DRENLO-658517 format. One record per residue (C-alpha): residue number from 1; residue in one letter; x, y, z. Coordinates in Angstrom, 2 decimals. Layout:
NODE torpa tilum      c1      c2      c3
NODE   NUM     A       X       Y       Z
...
END
This chain:
NODE torpa tilum      c1      c2      c3
NODE     1     M   29.13   16.42   13.74
NODE     2     K   26.17   18.79   13.80
NODE     3     Y   25.15   17.62   10.33
NODE     4     I   25.00   14.03   11.54
NODE     5     F   22.79   15.18   14.41
NODE     6     Y   20.43   16.88   11.92
NODE     7     A   20.27   13.68    9.83
NODE     8     L   19.59   11.55   12.90
NODE     9     L   16.87   13.95   14.02
NODE    10     S   15.08   13.76   10.65
NODE    11     G   15.19    9.97   10.64
NODE    12     I   13.88    9.74   14.20
NODE    13     L   11.05   12.23   13.56
NODE    14     L    9.97   10.34   10.43
NODE    15     A    9.98    7.06   12.36
NODE    16     L    8.10    8.47   15.35
NODE    17     G    5.49   10.01   13.07
NODE    18     W    4.60    6.74   11.33
NODE    19     P    1.57    4.54   12.00
NODE    20     T    0.48    2.70   13.87
NODE    21     Y    2.34    3.78   17.00
NODE    22     G    3.48    7.27   15.94
NODE    23     F    2.04   10.76   16.00
NODE    24     P    1.58   12.04   12.41
NODE    25     L    2.05   15.69   13.40
NODE    26     L    5.79   14.97   13.54
NODE    27     L    5.85   14.34    9.78
NODE    28     F    5.30   18.06    9.20
NODE    29     F    8.67   18.83   10.86
NODE    30     A   10.65   15.71   10.02
NODE    31     F   12.44   16.86    6.84
NODE    32     V   13.40   20.30    8.18
NODE    33     P   16.67   19.23    9.93
NODE    34     L   17.84   17.38    6.82
NODE    35     L   16.93   20.30    4.55
NODE    36     Y   18.76   22.65    6.91
NODE    37     A   21.89   20.48    6.82
NODE    38     E   21.80   20.29    3.01
NODE    39     A   21.49   24.08    2.72
NODE    40     H   24.46   24.66    5.04
NODE    41     I   26.64   22.23    3.14
NODE    42     R   25.59   23.68   -0.23
NODE    43     L   25.90   27.36    0.67
NODE    44     D   29.11   27.03    2.72
NODE    45     Q   30.87   25.30   -0.21
NODE    46     V   31.86   22.32    1.94
NODE    47     H   34.27   19.83    0.32
NODE    48     N   32.79   16.61   -1.13
NODE    49     R   29.32   18.09   -0.92
NODE    50     K   27.63   15.43   -3.01
NODE    51     W   28.95   12.55   -0.91
NODE    52     K   28.11   14.31    2.34
NODE    53     I   24.56   15.07    1.21
NODE    54     F   24.13   11.50    0.06
NODE    55     G   25.56   10.07    3.28
NODE    56     L   23.46   12.28    5.56
NODE    57     S   20.24   11.62    3.68
NODE    58     Y   20.96    7.89    3.62
NODE    59     L   21.37    7.95    7.40
NODE    60     S   18.00    9.69    7.82
NODE    61     F   16.13    7.39    5.47
NODE    62     F   17.83    4.26    6.78
NODE    63     I   16.59    5.04   10.30
NODE    64     W   13.08    5.67    8.97
NODE    65     N   13.00    2.44    6.94
NODE    66     L   14.57    0.35    9.70
NODE    67     V   12.27    1.45   12.50
NODE    68     T    9.05    1.28   10.47
NODE    69     T    9.63   -1.85    8.35
NODE    70     Y   12.02   -3.94   10.48
NODE    71     W    9.28   -6.58   10.62
NODE    72     L   10.16   -7.74    7.10
NODE    73     Y   13.08   -9.53    8.75
NODE    74     Y   10.63  -11.92   10.41
NODE    75     S    9.67  -13.25    7.01
NODE    76     T   13.21  -13.49    5.68
NODE    77     A   16.50  -11.91    6.69
NODE    78     F   17.63  -11.32    3.12
NODE    79     G   14.34   -9.77    2.03
NODE    80     G   14.14   -7.46    5.02
NODE    81     I   17.72   -6.25    4.70
NODE    82     F   17.41   -5.76    0.95
NODE    83     A   14.15   -3.79    1.18
NODE    84     I   15.47   -1.47    3.91
NODE    85     L   18.83   -0.81    2.23
NODE    86     A   17.42   -0.43   -1.29
NODE    87     N   14.55    1.86   -0.33
NODE    88     S   16.90    4.05    1.72
NODE    89     L   19.17    4.26   -1.32
NODE    90     L   16.36    5.36   -3.63
NODE    91     M   15.18    8.03   -1.19
NODE    92     S   18.75    9.29   -0.85
NODE    93     L   19.15    9.53   -4.61
NODE    94     V   16.02   11.68   -4.75
NODE    95     F   17.50   14.02   -2.16
NODE    96     L   20.86   14.10   -3.96
NODE    97     I   19.18   15.08   -7.25
NODE    98     Y   17.40   17.87   -5.38
NODE    99     H   20.78   19.07   -4.10
NODE   100     L   22.17   19.20   -7.65
NODE   101     V   19.20   21.23   -8.86
NODE   102     A   19.18   23.51   -5.80
NODE   103     K   22.74   24.60   -6.63
NODE   104     R   21.60   25.75  -10.04
NODE   105     T   18.36   27.62   -9.39
NODE   106     Y   16.50   29.75   -6.86
NODE   107     F   14.67   28.62   -3.70
NODE   108     G   11.13   28.52   -5.11
NODE   109     A   12.04   26.43   -8.14
NODE   110     A   14.28   24.10   -6.12
NODE   111     S   11.58   23.52   -3.49
NODE   112     T    8.93   22.86   -6.13
NODE   113     F   11.32   20.44   -7.78
NODE   114     L   11.92   18.57   -4.52
NODE   115     V    8.21   18.17   -3.81
NODE   116     S    7.48   17.11   -7.40
NODE   117     L   10.43   14.73   -7.58
NODE   118     W    9.48   13.05   -4.31
NODE   119     I    5.94   12.52   -5.58
NODE   120     V    7.35   11.11   -8.82
NODE   121     F    9.48    8.73   -6.75
NODE   122     E    6.40    7.57   -4.83
NODE   123     Y    4.50    7.19   -8.10
NODE   124     L    7.34    5.06   -9.45
NODE   125     H    7.06    2.86   -6.39
NODE   126     L    3.41    2.25   -7.25
NODE   127     N    4.10    1.21  -10.82
NODE   128     W    7.52   -0.36  -11.44
NODE   129     E    8.52   -3.98  -10.84
NODE   130     F   10.45   -3.15   -7.65
NODE   131     S    7.25   -1.68   -6.24
NODE   132     W    7.36   -0.88   -2.52
NODE   133     P    4.99    2.02   -1.70
NODE   134     W    4.71    1.13    2.01
NODE   135     L    6.39    4.37    3.12
NODE   136     N    4.70    6.75    0.71
NODE   137     L    4.15    9.82    2.89
NODE   138     G    0.39    9.98    2.37
NODE   139     N    0.10    6.62    4.14
NODE   140     G    1.36    8.31    7.28
NODE   141     F   -2.12    9.63    8.15
NODE   142     S   -3.88    6.26    8.19
NODE   143     E   -4.23    6.43   11.98
NODE   144     A   -5.43   10.05   11.78
NODE   145     I   -8.14    9.28    9.25
NODE   146     N  -10.31   12.19   10.40
NODE   147     W   -7.55   14.57    9.25
NODE   148     V   -7.64   13.37    5.65
NODE   149     Q  -11.27   12.89    4.67
NODE   150     W  -10.38   14.99    1.62
NODE   151     Y   -8.44   11.98    0.27
NODE   152     E  -11.65   11.29   -1.66
NODE   153     F  -10.49   14.19   -3.86
NODE   154     T   -6.69   13.75   -3.85
NODE   155     G   -5.79   10.24   -2.80
NODE   156     T   -2.69    9.74   -0.65
NODE   157     F   -0.61   12.01   -2.89
NODE   158     G   -2.56   14.85   -1.35
NODE   159     G   -1.07   13.81    1.98
NODE   160     T    2.44   13.67    0.52
NODE   161     L    2.00   17.16   -0.90
NODE   162     W    0.68   18.40    2.47
NODE   163     V    3.68   17.04    4.38
NODE   164     W    6.17   18.62    2.01
NODE   165     L    4.46   22.02    1.86
NODE   166     V    4.63   22.39    5.64
NODE   167     N    8.24   21.20    5.80
NODE   168     I    9.27   23.61    3.05
NODE   169     S    7.44   26.46    4.77
NODE   170     L    9.26   25.85    8.07
NODE   171     F   12.58   25.40    6.30
NODE   172     K   12.15   28.73    4.47
NODE   173     M   11.34   30.43    7.77
NODE   174     L   14.57   29.12    9.34
NODE   175     M   16.69   30.21    6.40
NODE   176     L   15.20   33.72    6.39
NODE   177     Y   15.64   34.05   10.13
NODE   178     K   19.26   32.93    9.89
NODE   179     K   19.88   35.63    7.30
NODE   180     H   17.96   38.55    8.82
NODE   181     R   17.62   37.65   12.54
NODE   182     E   14.19   39.27   12.82
NODE   183     R   11.63   37.73   15.18
NODE   184     N    8.78   38.76   12.91
NODE   185     I   10.05   36.20   10.44
NODE   186     L    9.51   33.48   13.06
NODE   187     Y    6.06   34.77   13.97
NODE   188     R    4.95   34.91   10.34
NODE   189     G    6.57   31.58    9.54
NODE   190     F    4.95   29.71   12.41
NODE   191     L    1.60   31.32   11.63
NODE   192     K    1.80   30.35    7.96
NODE   193     S    2.94   26.81    8.74
NODE   194     G    0.30   26.45   11.43
NODE   195     L   -2.39   27.44    8.98
NODE   196     L   -1.03   24.97    6.44
NODE   197     I   -1.47   22.24    9.04
NODE   198     V   -4.75   23.32   10.60
NODE   199     L   -6.80   24.41    7.56
NODE   200     P   -6.73   20.99    5.80
NODE   201     I   -7.69   19.35    9.11
NODE   202     I  -10.62   21.76    9.50
NODE   203     I  -11.68   21.07    5.91
NODE   204     S  -11.45   17.34    6.63
NODE   205     Y  -13.73   17.61    9.67
NODE   206     V  -16.20   19.69    7.65
NODE   207     V  -16.23   16.96    4.98
NODE   208     L  -16.60   14.30    7.69
NODE   209     Y  -19.43   16.14    9.44
NODE   210     N  -21.36   16.60    6.21
NODE   211     Y  -20.73   13.13    4.78
NODE   212     S  -23.60   10.66    4.89
NODE   213     E  -22.98    7.00    4.27
NODE   214     S  -25.14    5.05    1.89
NODE   215     E  -28.29    3.76    3.56
NODE   216     E  -28.21    0.56    1.53
NODE   217     T  -26.50   -2.23    3.48
NODE   218     I  -25.86   -5.95    3.36
NODE   219     E  -24.90   -8.38    6.10
NODE   220     A  -21.43   -9.85    5.71
NODE   221     L  -19.51  -12.49    7.62
NODE   222     V  -15.68  -12.53    7.64
NODE   223     L  -13.82  -15.63    8.79
NODE   224     Q  -10.50  -15.76   10.66
NODE   225     P   -9.31  -19.39   10.77
NODE   226     N   -5.96  -18.53   12.43
NODE   227     V   -3.83  -21.10   10.62
NODE   228     N   -0.11  -20.55   11.18
NODE   229     P    1.56  -20.33    7.73
NODE   230     Y    4.91  -21.65    8.98
NODE   231     T    3.76  -24.63   11.04
NODE   232     E    0.21  -25.47    9.95
NODE   233     K   -0.96  -23.98    6.66
NODE   234     Y    0.94  -26.13    4.20
NODE   235     N    0.61  -29.15    6.48
NODE   236     T   -3.16  -28.77    6.70
NODE   237     N   -4.96  -30.09    3.63
NODE   238     D   -7.90  -28.42    1.93
NODE   239     T  -10.33  -30.95    3.41
NODE   240     R   -9.48  -29.82    6.94
NODE   241     I   -9.56  -26.18    5.87
NODE   242     G  -12.96  -26.65    4.27
NODE   243     E  -14.29  -28.26    7.44
NODE   244     L  -12.88  -25.44    9.59
NODE   245     L  -14.31  -22.66    7.41
NODE   246     T  -17.69  -24.37    7.23
NODE   247     E  -17.73  -24.76   11.00
NODE   248     L  -16.85  -21.09   11.59
NODE   249     A  -19.43  -19.93    9.07
NODE   250     E  -22.26  -22.14   10.33
NODE   251     E  -21.69  -20.99   13.91
NODE   252     N  -21.94  -17.29   13.03
NODE   253     I  -24.26  -16.76   10.05
NODE   254     S  -27.81  -15.55   10.21
NODE   255     E  -30.65  -15.88    7.73
NODE   256     N  -29.78  -12.35    6.52
NODE   257     T  -26.11  -13.01    5.74
NODE   258     Q  -25.42  -12.41    2.05
NODE   259     I  -21.68  -12.95    1.76
NODE   260     V  -19.08  -15.00    3.64
NODE   261     V  -15.44  -13.92    3.17
NODE   262     A  -12.44  -16.20    3.88
NODE   263     P   -8.71  -15.26    3.76
NODE   264     E   -6.08  -15.23    1.04
NODE   265     T   -4.83  -18.68   -0.15
NODE   266     V   -6.63  -20.36    2.72
NODE   267     F   -7.08  -23.30    0.33
NODE   268     A   -3.37  -23.91   -0.18
NODE   269     D   -3.04  -27.44   -1.60
NODE   270     G   -2.49  -26.12   -5.13
NODE   271     T   -5.68  -26.66   -7.11
NODE   272     I   -5.45  -27.23  -10.86
NODE   273     L   -7.34  -24.32  -12.42
NODE   274     K   -9.05  -26.44  -15.07
NODE   275     K  -10.07  -29.03  -12.47
NODE   276     F  -11.48  -26.64   -9.88
NODE   277     E  -14.92  -28.30  -10.10
NODE   278     R  -13.38  -31.46   -8.60
NODE   279     S  -11.45  -29.65   -5.87
NODE   280     E  -12.05  -29.71   -2.12
NODE   281     A  -12.44  -25.93   -2.20
NODE   282     N  -15.34  -26.21   -4.61
NODE   283     F  -16.86  -29.14   -2.72
NODE   284     F  -17.07  -27.33    0.62
NODE   285     T  -18.04  -23.89   -0.67
NODE   286     R  -20.61  -25.36   -3.09
NODE   287     Q  -22.08  -27.49   -0.34
NODE   288     F  -22.31  -24.43    1.91
NODE   289     V  -24.12  -22.22   -0.61
NODE   290     N  -26.45  -25.04   -1.59
NODE   291     N  -27.46  -25.23    2.07
NODE   292     H  -27.74  -21.41    2.19
NODE   293     P  -28.82  -20.37   -1.31
NODE   294     K  -29.11  -16.67   -0.43
NODE   295     M  -25.41  -16.48    0.41
NODE   296     A  -22.21  -16.13   -1.60
NODE   297     F  -18.88  -17.57   -0.47
NODE   298     L  -15.71  -15.62   -1.37
NODE   299     S  -12.33  -17.11   -0.55
NODE   300     G   -8.67  -17.17   -1.45
NODE   301     I   -7.03  -20.13   -3.12
NODE   302     S   -3.66  -21.20   -4.50
NODE   303     M   -4.01  -22.51   -8.08
NODE   304     Y   -1.87  -23.51  -11.03
NODE   305     D   -2.13  -24.51  -14.67
NODE   306     R    0.50  -26.93  -16.02
NODE   307     F    1.21  -27.21  -19.75
NODE   308     G    3.75  -28.38  -22.30
NODE   309     D    3.01  -26.09  -25.24
NODE   310     P    5.77  -23.45  -25.66
NODE   311     A    3.25  -21.19  -27.38
NODE   312     L    1.45  -20.74  -24.05
NODE   313     V    4.57  -19.57  -22.20
NODE   314     T    4.55  -15.97  -20.94
NODE   315     G    7.02  -13.90  -18.94
NODE   316     Q    5.19  -15.03  -15.80
NODE   317     S    5.40  -18.78  -16.48
NODE   318     N    7.56  -21.10  -14.37
NODE   319     Q    9.60  -23.82  -16.07
NODE   320     I    9.90  -27.23  -14.45
NODE   321     G   11.78  -29.03  -17.19
NODE   322     P   12.02  -29.41  -20.98
NODE   323     N    8.62  -28.53  -22.49
NODE   324     D    7.14  -28.45  -19.00
NODE   325     W    5.82  -25.17  -17.55
NODE   326     Y    3.17  -23.99  -15.14
NODE   327     D    1.36  -20.74  -14.41
NODE   328     D    0.91  -20.13  -10.70
NODE   329     Y   -1.99  -18.09   -9.35
NODE   330     N   -2.80  -16.40   -6.06
NODE   331     S   -6.53  -16.17   -6.63
NODE   332     A   -9.89  -15.25   -5.22
NODE   333     F  -13.00  -17.18   -6.16
NODE   334     M  -16.66  -16.78   -5.34
NODE   335     V  -19.39  -19.40   -5.43
NODE   336     T  -23.17  -18.82   -5.36
NODE   337     A  -25.97  -21.32   -5.59
NODE   338     Q  -27.46  -19.55   -8.61
NODE   339     D  -24.30  -19.06  -10.69
NODE   340     S  -21.07  -20.70  -11.77
NODE   341     V  -17.80  -19.97   -9.95
NODE   342     H  -15.90  -16.74  -10.72
NODE   343     F  -12.15  -16.17  -10.38
NODE   344     Y   -9.85  -13.20   -9.94
NODE   345     H   -6.06  -13.59  -10.06
NODE   346     K   -3.94  -11.30   -7.91
NODE   347     S   -2.28   -8.66  -10.07
NODE   348     K   -0.20   -6.47   -7.73
NODE   349     L    2.52   -8.86   -6.71
NODE   350     V    4.91   -8.93   -3.76
NODE   351     V    8.44   -8.27   -5.00
NODE   352     G   10.54  -11.41   -5.20
NODE   353     V    8.19  -13.92   -3.63
NODE   354     E    5.49  -13.50   -6.26
NODE   355     N    7.33  -11.48   -8.89
NODE   356     F   10.97  -11.68   -9.93
NODE   357     P   11.55   -8.05  -11.01
NODE   358     Y   13.39   -7.45  -14.26
NODE   359     Q   14.37  -11.09  -14.43
NODE   360     E   15.85  -10.70  -17.91
NODE   361     V   18.59   -8.58  -16.35
NODE   362     L   18.78   -9.90  -12.78
NODE   363     K   18.32  -13.63  -13.21
NODE   364     P   21.71  -14.16  -14.95
NODE   365     V   23.31  -12.35  -11.99
NODE   366     L   21.27  -13.57   -9.01
NODE   367     G   20.03  -16.92  -10.24
NODE   368     N   16.76  -18.01   -8.65
NODE   369     V   17.13  -15.96   -5.47
NODE   370     M   13.67  -14.83   -4.35
NODE   371     I   13.08  -12.00   -1.92
NODE   372     D   10.53  -13.42    0.50
NODE   373     L    8.38  -10.52    1.74
NODE   374     G    5.41  -12.71    2.61
NODE   375     G    3.37  -15.19    0.60
NODE   376     T    4.42  -18.27   -1.37
NODE   377     V    7.62  -18.45   -3.41
NODE   378     A    6.84  -18.67   -7.13
NODE   379     M    6.37  -16.34  -10.07
NODE   380     K    2.67  -15.53  -10.15
NODE   381     T    0.48  -15.05  -13.20
NODE   382     T   -1.73  -11.96  -13.17
NODE   383     Q   -4.73  -10.67  -15.07
NODE   384     P   -4.97   -7.23  -16.72
NODE   385     D   -8.39   -6.09  -15.45
NODE   386     R   -9.85   -5.59  -11.97
NODE   387     G  -12.46   -8.35  -11.79
NODE   388     V  -15.53   -7.93   -9.60
NODE   389     F  -17.94  -10.60   -8.35
NODE   390     K  -21.76  -10.40   -8.40
NODE   391     L  -23.76  -11.41   -5.34
NODE   392     N  -27.21  -12.99   -5.49
NODE   393     N  -28.86   -9.60   -4.98
NODE   394     G  -26.93   -8.10   -7.90
NODE   395     E  -24.43   -6.11   -5.82
NODE   396     L  -20.81   -6.21   -6.94
NODE   397     V  -17.86   -6.81   -4.62
NODE   398     A  -14.15   -6.14   -5.21
NODE   399     P  -11.97   -9.20   -4.37
NODE   400     I   -8.78   -7.37   -3.30
NODE   401     I   -5.94   -9.73   -2.43
NODE   402     C   -3.46   -8.76    0.29
NODE   403     Y   -0.75   -6.38   -1.04
NODE   404     E   -3.15   -4.93   -3.62
NODE   405     S   -4.88   -2.97   -0.86
NODE   406     V   -1.82   -0.70   -0.51
NODE   407     Y   -2.34    0.72   -4.04
NODE   408     G   -4.85    3.58   -4.20
NODE   409     D   -5.23    4.07   -7.95
NODE   410     F   -5.20    0.30   -8.48
NODE   411     V   -8.15   -0.18   -6.13
NODE   412     T  -10.15    2.49   -8.00
NODE   413     G  -10.20    0.05  -10.92
NODE   414     Y  -12.50   -2.28   -8.98
NODE   415     V  -14.81    0.59   -8.11
NODE   416     Q  -14.85    1.86  -11.68
NODE   417     N  -15.95   -1.65  -12.67
NODE   418     G  -18.96   -1.35  -10.38
NODE   419     A  -17.87   -2.61   -6.95
NODE   420     G  -20.27   -1.32   -4.30
NODE   421     F  -18.05   -2.47   -1.44
NODE   422     L  -14.56   -3.90   -1.00
NODE   423     A  -13.51   -7.30    0.31
NODE   424     I   -9.86   -7.55    1.32
NODE   425     I   -8.55  -11.09    1.80
NODE   426     T   -5.05  -11.39    3.23
NODE   427     N   -2.57  -13.48    5.18
NODE   428     D   -0.40  -11.20    7.33
NODE   429     A    0.98  -13.91    9.59
NODE   430     W    4.31  -14.06    7.75
NODE   431     W    5.60  -11.10    9.80
NODE   432     G    4.52  -12.29   13.24
NODE   433     D    2.90  -10.05   15.82
NODE   434     T    4.69   -6.89   14.63
NODE   435     Q    3.80   -3.56   13.05
NODE   436     G    3.49   -5.30    9.66
NODE   437     H   -0.06   -6.57    9.99
NODE   438     K   -1.13   -3.49   11.96
NODE   439     Q    0.10   -1.09    9.27
NODE   440     H   -1.51   -3.20    6.56
NODE   441     L   -4.89   -2.96    8.25
NODE   442     S   -4.40    0.75    8.87
NODE   443     Y   -3.69    1.46    5.19
NODE   444     A   -6.97   -0.20    4.24
NODE   445     K   -8.79    2.71    5.89
NODE   446     L   -7.31    5.01    3.26
NODE   447     R   -8.90    2.97    0.46
NODE   448     A  -12.29    3.31    2.17
NODE   449     V  -12.04    7.11    2.23
NODE   450     E  -10.60    7.45   -1.28
NODE   451     N  -13.48    5.53   -2.83
NODE   452     R  -16.14    5.93   -0.11
NODE   453     R  -16.54    2.18   -0.02
NODE   454     A  -17.05    0.03    3.06
NODE   455     I  -14.62   -2.85    3.57
NODE   456     A  -15.01   -6.42    4.80
NODE   457     R  -11.49   -7.61    5.65
NODE   458     S  -10.68  -11.27    6.25
NODE   459     A   -7.17  -11.97    7.54
NODE   460     N   -5.94  -15.49    8.21
NODE   461     T   -4.49  -14.76   11.66
NODE   462     G   -5.84  -11.22   12.01
NODE   463     I   -6.65   -8.47   12.11
NODE   464     S  -10.02   -9.06   10.42
NODE   465     A  -12.32   -6.06   10.45
NODE   466     F  -15.20   -4.06    9.09
NODE   467     I  -14.36   -0.53    7.94
NODE   468     N  -17.02    2.02    7.03
NODE   469     E  -17.03    4.60    4.23
NODE   470     K  -15.38    7.16    6.54
NODE   471     G  -12.41    4.88    7.15
NODE   472     E  -13.49    4.01   10.69
NODE   473     I  -13.04    0.47   11.99
NODE   474     T  -16.46   -0.53   13.27
NODE   475     A  -15.57   -4.06   14.40
NODE   476     S  -12.39   -6.15   14.51
NODE   477     L  -11.07   -9.55   15.54
NODE   478     G   -7.65   -9.48   17.21
NODE   479     Y   -4.42  -11.04   16.02
NODE   480     E   -4.18  -14.83   16.43
NODE   481     E   -7.82  -15.19   17.43
NODE   482     Q   -9.89  -17.82   15.68
NODE   483     G  -13.44  -16.77   14.96
NODE   484     A  -15.72  -14.70   12.75
NODE   485     L  -17.22  -11.23   12.52
NODE   486     R  -20.76  -10.59   11.35
NODE   487     G  -22.05   -7.13   10.62
NODE   488     Q  -23.82   -4.70    8.33
NODE   489     I  -21.73   -2.88    5.73
NODE   490     S  -22.92   -0.19    3.36
NODE   491     V  -23.10   -0.54   -0.41
NODE   492     N  -22.39    2.64   -2.37
NODE   493     D  -22.58    3.42   -6.09
NODE   494     R  -21.27    7.01   -6.03
NODE   495     L  -17.86    7.63   -7.61
NODE   496     T  -15.53   10.04   -5.83
NODE   497     F  -13.34   12.55   -7.63
NODE   498     Y  -10.31   10.41   -6.87
NODE   499     T  -12.02    7.26   -8.13
NODE   500     K  -12.68    9.00  -11.43
NODE   501     H   -9.31   10.72  -11.89
NODE   502     G   -6.81    8.63   -9.92
NODE   503     D   -3.29    9.86   -9.20
NODE   504     Y   -3.54   13.14  -11.14
NODE   505     I   -1.29   14.89   -8.60
NODE   506     A    1.52   12.49   -9.51
NODE   507     R    0.96   13.01  -13.23
NODE   508     I    1.18   16.79  -12.82
NODE   509     S    4.30   16.35  -10.68
NODE   510     Q    6.02   14.40  -13.45
NODE   511     F    5.67   17.39  -15.77
NODE   512     L    6.81   19.89  -13.12
NODE   513     A    9.86   17.87  -12.10
NODE   514     L   11.03   17.43  -15.69
NODE   515     F   10.39   21.09  -16.59
NODE   516     I   12.28   22.47  -13.57
NODE   517     F   15.16   20.03  -14.02
NODE   518     L   15.63   21.07  -17.64
NODE   519     F   15.23   24.75  -16.73
NODE   520     A   17.89   24.47  -14.00
NODE   521     M   20.35   22.65  -16.25
NODE   522     V   19.95   25.06  -19.17
NODE   523     K   20.22   28.11  -16.88
NODE   524     W   23.35   26.69  -15.24
NODE   525     K   25.06   26.02  -18.59
NODE   526     R   24.28   29.53  -19.80
NODE   527     T   25.64   31.02  -16.58
NODE   528     R   28.89   29.07  -16.93
NODE   529     K   29.44   30.43  -20.42
NODE   530     I   29.12   34.06  -19.34
END
């Protein structure tokens, strides 16, 4: 019974430490009860150890996933349940593998393996087709952005490493105290763990105090049309949307405004890619920039390309009938008076609703079941590079679409291609007024710090915002408010260490995890033969 209590405690601490309502300090203690339970079961030679470890860890991670991502249920019951159960399973498997290695090696190697393996798991979640990095530990400091200004050097994996180092330190202290019963062990342990928490925060404030934002700025306008995706969006044609966006823009622009940003797929009629010039989206945005030739208009749009040539079919094409396919795009486009239109097609896709993962294997089993986590249900077609758009003054902007803003190393691709600031266009209304849209906004602050790029964020129903290079929200428009935000945002051309080198911590962790795993297995086999 005490083991179940430890598992419950870990799950509750993880949940209570998560943004946007939680206190991130709790993350530094959250894994200790679960680690303590695992050690007792392992060292006391309890029967059915593997199943007990798996069951306890699943309980912890299920609580964490349920409390922090329950809002997925508002989009679809199946998708929410699947995401919570599957992610809890993957986390539990990581902990079970740690248990197997811990039985075969010493504390230092086992702890290093656990930290490395967890980072590898998070890295996998950033890169495989079942991608769901929402609960990567480094995201947990998005509401304590002043604590992690050093993310410009490490990215969020630095935060994951930080959380695990403190947890391991406290766990080691408890195990030593249990063995020796000396109070000095507690004093030294708390001092060491306290320093592990406090020193990075001090370093972060030093970085923050000494950081100067770029003095070069532009005036941007972000629009929030507040169109309900369930009751209005797909019953409101592009003509009405164009009129609404034009009205919001005209009411709020100034003669100094250089870019207007509208939300993801706000033009939702389904424009034929090759006929964009004749679309309502082009008509209204082109008319606007012709009336305001100094401005650029960036917006989201739903597009498709229908064809009958089998040679054009890719793994992302959707078949309608015999020799009848279409490629579906969740896209951003930008129009200026001086240039032709430019497109970018969303490339980090929402599992199920925009991307059927491993369909060669799963489709024969599941059929056409799609896991609706927000968006529009169809297999989307992506592009391989991170496209950037050029404004009239020559500055480059990154057109980041919705879910893409959760991926740190992915966003660096836009900056490496010259983006001086970031535009995030999204539609977070699928989850209702829950933690979903609040967490999504909060995570955007991490991208600002990692790349030292200001952000103009346009969300269909909110929360639209401006975020500065320090990750601070300087202005915002609340959920389900219709309106616009106008403000100055900085334009920066400096590349941070993280922008240049990406997720190097994860790459190093892959090597460490594999090396320690092989070392533990070889050592164990040799020991058994003696």
